[in-house]
C-alpha positions as CSV (number, residue, x, y, z in Angstrom):
1,M,-235.5,-92.1,36.5
2,T,-236.1,-95.7,37.4
3,K,-236.9,-97.9,34.3
4,R,-240.3,-99.5,34.3
5,T,-241.3,-102.7,32.5
6,A,-240.4,-102.6,28.8
7,W,-243.4,-101.8,26.7
8,A,-244.4,-102.2,23.1
9,L,-244.5,-98.9,21.2
10,C,-245.8,-98.7,17.6
11,V,-244.0,-95.9,15.8
12,S,-243.7,-94.5,12.3
13,L,-240.1,-94.9,11.0
14,L,-238.2,-92.3,9.1
15,C,-236.7,-93.8,5.9
16,A,-234.8,-91.8,3.2
17,G,-236.3,-88.6,4.6
18,T,-239.9,-89.8,4.3
19,Q,-242.3,-91.2,6.8
20,A,-243.5,-94.8,6.2
21,A,-246.8,-95.5,7.8
22,I,-247.4,-98.9,9.4
23,A,-251.1,-99.5,9.0
24,D,-251.6,-103.1,9.9
25,G,-249.9,-102.9,13.3
26,S,-247.9,-106.1,12.5
27,Q,-244.5,-104.4,13.0
28,Q,-243.6,-103.3,16.5
29,T,-240.5,-101.9,18.0
30,T,-239.9,-102.6,21.7
31,L,-238.3,-99.6,23.5
32,T,-237.6,-98.7,27.1
33,L,-239.0,-95.4,28.5
34,E,-235.5,-93.9,28.2
35,Q,-235.2,-95.0,24.6
36,G,-238.7,-93.7,23.8
37,R,-237.7,-90.3,25.2
38,K,-234.5,-90.2,23.1
39,L,-236.5,-91.1,20.0
40,A,-239.0,-88.3,20.8
41,L,-236.2,-85.8,21.3
42,H,-234.5,-86.9,18.2
43,A,-237.7,-86.4,16.2
44,L,-238.1,-82.9,17.7
45,S,-234.5,-82.0,16.7
46,N,-235.2,-83.1,13.2
47,G,-238.4,-81.1,12.9
48,D,-240.9,-83.9,13.1
49,A,-243.1,-82.7,15.9
50,Q,-245.9,-85.0,15.0
51,L,-243.7,-88.1,15.5
52,A,-242.4,-86.7,18.7
53,L,-246.0,-86.2,19.9
54,N,-247.0,-89.7,18.9
55,V,-244.1,-91.2,20.8
56,S,-244.8,-89.0,23.8
57,R,-248.4,-90.2,24.0
58,G,-247.1,-93.7,24.5
59,L,-244.6,-92.4,27.1
60,W,-247.5,-90.6,28.9
61,E,-249.6,-93.8,29.0
62,A,-246.6,-95.6,30.7
63,D,-245.8,-92.8,33.2
64,P,-248.5,-90.1,33.3
65,K,-246.7,-87.9,35.8
66,N,-243.3,-87.7,34.2
67,P,-242.3,-84.0,33.7
68,Q,-239.8,-84.7,30.9
69,T,-242.6,-86.3,28.9
70,Y,-244.8,-83.3,29.3
71,S,-241.9,-81.0,28.4
72,I,-241.5,-82.9,25.1
73,I,-245.3,-82.8,24.5
74,A,-245.3,-79.0,25.1
75,S,-242.4,-78.5,22.6
76,A,-244.1,-80.7,20.0
77,Y,-247.4,-78.8,20.3
78,A,-245.5,-75.5,20.1
79,H,-243.9,-76.6,16.8
80,L,-247.3,-77.5,15.5
81,G,-248.7,-74.1,16.4
82,E,-251.1,-75.5,19.0
83,H,-250.2,-73.0,21.7
84,T,-252.9,-73.6,24.2
85,A,-252.1,-77.3,24.3
86,A,-248.4,-76.4,24.5
87,R,-249.0,-74.2,27.6
88,R,-251.1,-76.7,29.4
89,A,-248.5,-79.4,28.8
90,A,-245.7,-77.1,30.0
91,A,-247.8,-76.3,33.1
92,K,-248.0,-80.0,33.9
93,A,-244.2,-80.4,33.4
94,Y,-243.7,-77.5,35.9
95,R,-246.2,-79.1,38.3
96,Y,-244.7,-82.6,38.4
97,S,-241.0,-81.5,38.4
98,D,-238.9,-80.9,41.5
99,N,-235.8,-80.0,39.5
100,K,-235.2,-76.2,39.1
101,T,-233.6,-76.5,35.7
102,L,-236.6,-78.4,34.3
103,R,-239.0,-76.1,36.0
104,L,-237.2,-73.1,34.5
105,S,-237.5,-74.6,31.1
106,A,-241.2,-75.5,31.6
107,A,-242.0,-72.0,32.8
108,Q,-240.3,-70.5,29.8
109,L,-242.2,-72.8,27.5
110,A,-245.5,-71.9,29.1
111,A,-244.6,-68.2,28.8
112,R,-243.8,-68.4,25.1
113,A,-247.0,-70.3,24.5
114,A,-249.1,-67.8,26.5
115,L,-247.6,-65.0,24.5
116,A,-248.4,-66.8,21.3
117,E,-252.0,-67.0,22.6
118,E,-251.9,-63.2,23.0
119,R,-252.3,-63.5,26.7
120,P,-249.6,-61.2,28.1
121,T,-250.8,-61.2,31.7
122,L,-250.6,-65.0,31.8
123,T,-247.2,-64.6,30.2
124,Q,-246.0,-62.3,33.0
125,V,-247.2,-64.9,35.6
126,W,-245.1,-67.6,33.9
127,L,-242.1,-65.3,33.7
128,R,-242.3,-64.7,37.4
129,R,-242.4,-68.5,37.9
130,A,-239.4,-68.7,35.6
131,V,-237.4,-66.2,37.7
132,L,-238.3,-68.2,40.8
133,N,-236.3,-71.1,39.3
134,S,-233.4,-69.2,37.7
135,N,-230.0,-70.4,38.4
136,S,-227.9,-67.3,37.7
137,Q,-227.9,-63.5,37.6
138,A,-227.7,-63.8,33.8
139,D,-230.9,-65.9,33.7
140,E,-232.6,-63.4,36.0
141,K,-231.6,-60.3,33.9
142,R,-232.7,-62.0,30.7
143,I,-236.1,-62.9,32.2
144,A,-236.5,-59.4,33.6
145,S,-235.8,-58.0,30.1
146,D,-238.4,-60.3,28.7
147,Y,-240.9,-59.3,31.4
148,A,-240.3,-55.6,30.6
149,R,-241.1,-56.2,26.9
150,V,-244.3,-58.1,27.7
151,R,-245.4,-55.5,30.1
152,A,-245.0,-52.9,27.4
153,L,-247.3,-55.0,25.2
154,N,-249.9,-55.7,27.8
155,P,-252.8,-53.3,27.9
156,W,-253.4,-54.3,31.6
157,S,-251.0,-53.1,34.3
158,F,-251.0,-54.1,38.0
159,R,-249.3,-52.8,41.0
160,L,-249.3,-54.1,44.6
161,N,-247.5,-52.6,47.6
162,G,-247.9,-53.7,51.2
163,S,-246.4,-53.1,54.6
164,L,-246.6,-54.2,58.1
165,K,-245.1,-52.1,60.9
166,P,-245.1,-51.7,64.7
167,S,-245.7,-48.1,65.7
168,S,-245.7,-46.1,68.9
169,N,-248.3,-43.8,67.5
170,V,-250.9,-45.6,65.3
171,N,-253.5,-42.8,65.7
172,N,-251.2,-39.7,65.3
173,G,-252.0,-38.9,68.9
174,A,-250.5,-36.3,71.2
175,D,-247.3,-36.8,73.2
176,S,-249.0,-36.0,76.6
177,A,-252.4,-35.6,78.2
178,L,-251.9,-31.9,78.9
179,Q,-253.5,-29.5,76.5
180,I,-251.4,-26.4,75.9
181,I,-252.0,-23.6,73.5
182,D,-249.2,-21.1,72.9
183,G,-247.7,-22.0,76.3
184,D,-251.0,-21.5,78.1
185,P,-252.3,-24.8,79.8
186,L,-256.0,-25.5,79.5
187,V,-258.0,-27.0,82.4
188,G,-258.5,-30.7,82.0
189,S,-256.6,-33.2,79.9
190,L,-256.8,-35.1,76.6
191,S,-258.7,-38.4,76.5
192,G,-256.8,-41.6,76.1
193,N,-257.6,-42.1,72.5
194,A,-256.4,-38.5,71.7
195,Q,-253.0,-39.4,73.0
196,A,-250.4,-41.6,71.2
197,L,-251.5,-45.3,71.1
198,S,-249.1,-48.1,70.2
199,G,-249.9,-51.1,68.0
200,W,-249.4,-52.5,64.5
201,I,-250.3,-50.9,61.2
202,T,-251.0,-52.8,58.0
203,D,-251.2,-51.0,54.6
204,V,-252.2,-52.6,51.3
205,D,-252.1,-50.4,48.1
206,A,-253.4,-52.1,45.0
207,S,-254.1,-50.6,41.6
208,V,-255.0,-51.9,38.1
209,G,-254.9,-50.0,34.8
210,Y,-256.1,-50.7,31.3
211,R,-254.7,-49.0,28.2
212,L,-257.7,-47.9,26.1
213,R,-255.6,-46.4,23.2
214,S,-251.9,-46.1,22.5
215,T,-249.9,-44.5,19.7
216,E,-246.2,-43.5,19.4
217,T,-247.0,-40.1,21.0
218,S,-250.1,-40.7,23.3
219,R,-251.7,-43.1,25.6
220,T,-255.2,-43.2,27.2
221,S,-255.8,-45.4,30.2
222,L,-258.4,-46.3,32.8
223,G,-257.3,-47.0,36.3
224,A,-258.7,-48.2,39.7
225,R,-257.0,-48.0,43.1
226,V,-257.8,-49.4,46.5
227,F,-255.8,-48.4,49.6
228,V,-256.5,-50.2,52.8
229,H,-255.2,-49.0,56.2
230,R,-255.8,-51.2,59.2
231,V,-254.7,-50.8,62.8
232,M,-254.3,-53.4,65.6
233,L,-254.0,-51.8,69.0
234,S,-251.6,-53.1,71.6
235,D,-252.7,-54.4,75.0
236,G,-251.3,-51.2,76.6
237,A,-253.3,-49.0,74.1
238,K,-256.5,-50.9,75.0
239,I,-255.8,-50.1,78.7
240,Q,-255.1,-46.5,77.9
241,A,-258.3,-46.1,75.8
242,P,-260.7,-48.9,76.8
243,S,-263.6,-47.7,74.7
244,T,-261.5,-47.6,71.5
245,E,-261.7,-50.3,68.9
246,N,-259.2,-51.2,66.1
247,F,-261.6,-50.0,63.4
248,D,-261.7,-46.5,65.0
249,F,-258.4,-45.7,63.2
250,S,-258.8,-47.9,60.1
251,S,-259.5,-46.4,56.7
252,T,-260.2,-47.4,53.1
253,Y,-259.7,-45.3,50.0
254,V,-261.1,-46.2,46.6
255,E,-260.8,-44.3,43.3
256,T,-261.3,-44.8,39.5
257,S,-259.5,-42.6,37.0
258,L,-259.1,-41.7,33.4
259,K,-255.7,-40.5,32.3
260,Q,-254.1,-39.2,29.1
261,T,-250.3,-39.0,28.5
262,R,-248.7,-37.3,25.5
263,I,-245.1,-37.1,24.3
264,V,-244.2,-33.5,23.3
265,G,-241.3,-32.2,21.3
266,A,-237.9,-33.6,20.3
267,R,-236.8,-34.1,23.9
268,K,-239.9,-36.3,24.5
269,N,-241.2,-34.3,27.3
270,R,-244.5,-35.6,28.8
271,L,-247.8,-33.9,29.3
272,N,-250.4,-35.7,31.4
273,Y,-253.9,-34.8,32.5
274,G,-256.8,-36.8,34.0
275,L,-259.9,-37.1,36.0
276,A,-260.6,-39.2,39.1
277,V,-263.6,-39.9,41.3
278,G,-263.7,-41.9,44.5
279,T,-264.6,-42.3,48.2
280,S,-262.8,-42.3,51.5
281,I,-264.0,-44.3,54.4
282,Y,-262.8,-43.8,58.0
283,A,-263.8,-45.8,61.1
284,Q,-266.4,-47.7,59.0
285,N,-268.2,-44.5,58.0
286,T,-268.0,-42.6,54.7
287,S,-265.8,-39.6,55.2
288,Y,-266.3,-38.0,51.8
289,H,-266.8,-38.5,48.1
290,F,-264.5,-36.7,45.7
291,A,-263.8,-35.6,42.2
292,R,-260.4,-34.5,41.1
293,G,-258.8,-33.0,37.9
294,S,-255.1,-33.1,37.4
295,L,-252.5,-31.6,35.0
296,G,-248.8,-32.3,34.9
297,Y,-245.7,-31.8,32.7
298,R,-242.3,-33.5,32.8
299,W,-239.3,-31.8,31.2
300,K,-236.1,-33.6,30.2
301,L,-233.6,-30.9,31.1
302,A,-230.5,-33.0,30.3
303,A,-229.5,-36.7,29.7
304,R,-229.6,-37.4,33.4
305,T,-231.9,-34.7,34.7
306,H,-235.6,-34.1,34.6
307,F,-238.1,-31.8,36.3
308,S,-241.8,-32.3,36.7
309,L,-244.6,-30.0,37.7
310,N,-248.1,-31.2,38.7
311,G,-251.3,-29.5,39.8
312,S,-254.7,-30.7,40.8
313,L,-258.1,-29.4,42.0
314,E,-260.2,-31.7,44.1
315,R,-263.7,-31.2,45.3
316,R,-264.9,-33.2,48.4
317,H,-268.4,-33.8,49.5
318,V,-269.2,-34.9,53.0
319,P,-272.6,-36.9,53.0
320,G,-275.2,-35.2,55.2
321,Q,-272.9,-32.4,56.2
322,S,-272.5,-30.2,53.2
323,I,-271.1,-27.3,55.3
324,K,-267.9,-29.5,55.5
325,D,-267.6,-29.8,51.8
326,S,-264.2,-28.5,50.7
327,S,-262.0,-27.7,47.7
328,I,-258.3,-28.7,47.7
329,Y,-255.8,-27.0,45.5
330,A,-252.4,-28.7,45.1
331,L,-249.2,-27.9,43.3
332,S,-246.0,-29.9,43.4
333,G,-242.6,-29.8,41.7
334,A,-239.8,-32.4,41.6
335,L,-236.3,-32.4,40.3
336,H,-234.5,-35.7,39.8
337,H,-230.8,-36.0,38.8
338,R,-228.8,-39.2,38.2
339,L,-225.2,-38.8,39.2
340,A,-222.3,-40.1,37.2
341,G,-222.0,-43.2,39.3
342,G,-225.7,-44.0,39.0
343,N,-226.9,-42.7,42.3
344,T,-230.0,-40.5,42.2
345,L,-230.6,-37.2,44.0
346,S,-234.1,-35.8,44.2
347,F,-235.8,-32.7,45.6
348,S,-239.6,-32.1,45.7
349,L,-241.8,-29.3,47.0
350,S,-245.5,-29.7,47.6
351,L,-248.0,-26.9,48.3
352,R,-251.6,-27.4,49.4
353,D,-254.5,-25.1,50.1
354,V,-257.9,-26.2,51.5
355,K,-261.0,-24.0,51.3
356,S,-264.3,-24.7,53.1
357,D,-267.2,-22.9,54.7
358,H,-266.7,-25.0,57.8
359,I,-264.6,-23.1,60.4
360,R,-262.3,-26.0,61.3
361,T,-261.5,-27.3,57.8
362,P,-259.5,-24.6,55.9
363,Y,-255.7,-24.8,56.1
364,S,-252.6,-24.4,53.9
365,S,-249.5,-26.5,54.0
366,A,-246.1,-26.9,52.4
367,S,-243.6,-29.8,52.5
368,L,-240.0,-30.1,51.2
369,R,-238.3,-33.5,50.6
370,A,-234.8,-34.4,49.7
371,S,-233.9,-38.0,48.9
372,Y,-230.8,-39.9,47.8
373,A,-230.9,-43.4,46.3
374,F,-227.8,-45.6,45.9
375,A,-227.5,-47.4,42.6
376,K,-225.3,-50.2,43.9
377,Q,-226.0,-52.6,46.7
378,I,-224.4,-51.9,50.1
379,G,-224.0,-55.3,51.6
380,P,-227.2,-57.3,51.0
381,A,-229.4,-54.2,50.4
382,K,-230.1,-51.4,48.0
383,I,-230.6,-48.3,50.1
384,S,-232.4,-45.0,49.7
385,T,-232.7,-42.2,52.3
386,G,-234.9,-39.1,52.7
387,L,-235.6,-36.1,54.8
388,T,-239.0,-34.4,54.8
389,F,-239.8,-31.0,56.4
390,G,-243.4,-29.8,56.6
391,Y,-245.4,-26.7,57.7
392,S,-249.2,-26.3,58.1
393,D,-251.2,-23.2,59.0
394,Y,-254.8,-23.2,60.2
395,D,-256.2,-19.6,60.4
396,I,-258.7,-20.6,63.0
397,Y,-258.5,-23.4,65.6
398,L,-261.1,-24.1,68.2
399,T,-261.0,-26.5,71.2
400,G,-264.2,-26.4,73.1
401,N,-265.0,-22.7,73.5
402,R,-261.4,-21.7,73.4
403,Q,-259.9,-20.3,70.2
404,A,-256.1,-20.4,69.7
405,P,-254.8,-16.9,69.2
406,G,-253.4,-16.6,65.7
407,G,-254.7,-20.0,64.8
408,R,-252.7,-23.3,64.7
409,Q,-249.3,-23.8,63.2
410,D,-247.6,-27.2,62.9
411,R,-243.9,-27.9,62.0
412,S,-242.6,-31.3,61.3
413,A,-239.3,-33.1,60.4
414,Y,-239.0,-36.7,59.4
415,G,-236.2,-38.9,58.2
416,D,-236.4,-42.3,56.6
417,V,-234.2,-45.1,55.3
418,T,-235.5,-47.8,53.0
419,M,-233.6,-51.0,52.3
420,V,-234.5,-53.5,49.5
421,F,-233.0,-57.0,49.6
422,P,-233.0,-58.1,45.9
423,E,-231.1,-61.4,46.6
424,H,-233.9,-62.6,48.8
425,D,-236.7,-62.3,46.4
426,Y,-239.6,-64.6,45.6
427,A,-240.7,-64.7,42.0
428,G,-239.2,-61.2,41.5
429,F,-240.7,-59.7,44.6
430,A,-238.1,-58.6,47.1
431,P,-238.6,-57.8,50.8
432,T,-238.1,-54.2,52.0
433,L,-237.4,-52.7,55.4
434,R,-238.2,-49.1,56.1
435,V,-237.3,-47.1,59.2
436,R,-238.9,-43.8,59.8
437,T,-238.6,-41.4,62.7
438,G,-239.5,-37.8,63.3
439,R,-241.5,-35.2,65.2
440,K,-244.3,-32.7,64.7
441,F,-244.3,-29.5,66.8
442,S,-247.4,-27.4,67.2
443,N,-248.5,-24.4,69.2
444,V,-251.4,-26.6,70.2
445,S,-250.0,-29.4,72.2
446,R,-252.7,-31.8,71.0
447,F,-250.8,-32.0,67.8
448,D,-247.3,-32.5,69.2
449,T,-246.4,-36.0,68.0
450,R,-243.5,-38.3,67.8
451,E,-243.1,-41.3,65.4
452,F,-240.7,-44.2,65.3
453,S,-241.7,-47.0,63.1
454,V,-240.1,-50.0,61.3
455,S,-242.1,-51.4,58.4
456,L,-241.7,-54.6,56.4
457,G,-243.0,-54.7,52.8
458,I,-242.5,-56.1,49.4
459,Q,-241.4,-54.5,46.1
460,S,-241.2,-55.9,42.6
461,K,-237.6,-56.0,41.1
462,F,-238.9,-55.6,37.6
């Protein structure tokens, strides 16, 4: 740093291990800024935080935006146990510095001070700023380990996922305008907005949780989640369906929940159960309110294998149309196995049964998914893949005055590849790329659909 005009600095001198106070101000030592910083650092290294702080105040008066001065002040306050002042000084050291090494040190100072203040969420923020300025993989791993420990201490938890993708079928529309049931064409054709429309889809999934109570064997937590799905139609889609607006296919889902988790047995299996209530909004109108109870159990079958079974019962109420109220019974099982090389193989089966007095609402469905995740990077990306097969059966399906003989049956097959690019992260958030393609086949052609989408998203590395 460029030296400024020498300035007079009155300091207390260390003599024979004791501090001699200069009360009358008649003795002065003239130091340059660099000499003052060295003196302050020497005082810190010798455990005299108060002297370091006194010297640093003079340095601050001479150069109020010097990050090194604020770093010394932060360390001095930390030694004195004044953690709030230490964090604020470290924040200024971070703000005024353009050097990654100094910013890393300042962020770590601020994180330690925030933790000493018992503010774990703020500690996590500063650790993410630290990883933003890390200079090596070793630094990043160490910060990630610190982050995991702080997250375990923090009663608050946060999760944010987002994606942006172009899609050839933003509305889950039909492949063609022709309406066919079991091979028999109907007179007329599907409207433009019932057919596949192209455009962009934006999804944001945010949740927050608060741990009410925690012991070695149980945890009780409150949670809230908001899922926002927005669509922007392409110019071609607007021509195909001129009366359709973007909000016609947009939705918002909100829920609050109470969950209990318990550790059971020597293998530390997990039992969880909970309640949730919420609302689903589609096309700016309330689709339904719901209440759901859930119960699940996770078995540790072996060191690298576990199996989980989950069930739920959900009751939905449609405002103003109680005949459309429904009950949804769901059951799912999943098997996860980590192979010797670290790769993970997973299988899951989901069953769903919907009951309602409304003739169009009841159906049952099943889906089977197999996925494989590579532990090591392949080139610049960590890759996971999956295949999903589905089947749905509606006992009764009506279109106008026509009833489909035998009801409606849908079969689907989808494949996806997800790539995470950990070396291109920002503050521990890495970009993701997901490619998904597949088809749904139905005896009612209105529900024959194709999908090919490429979505961009973000994912936390720790």
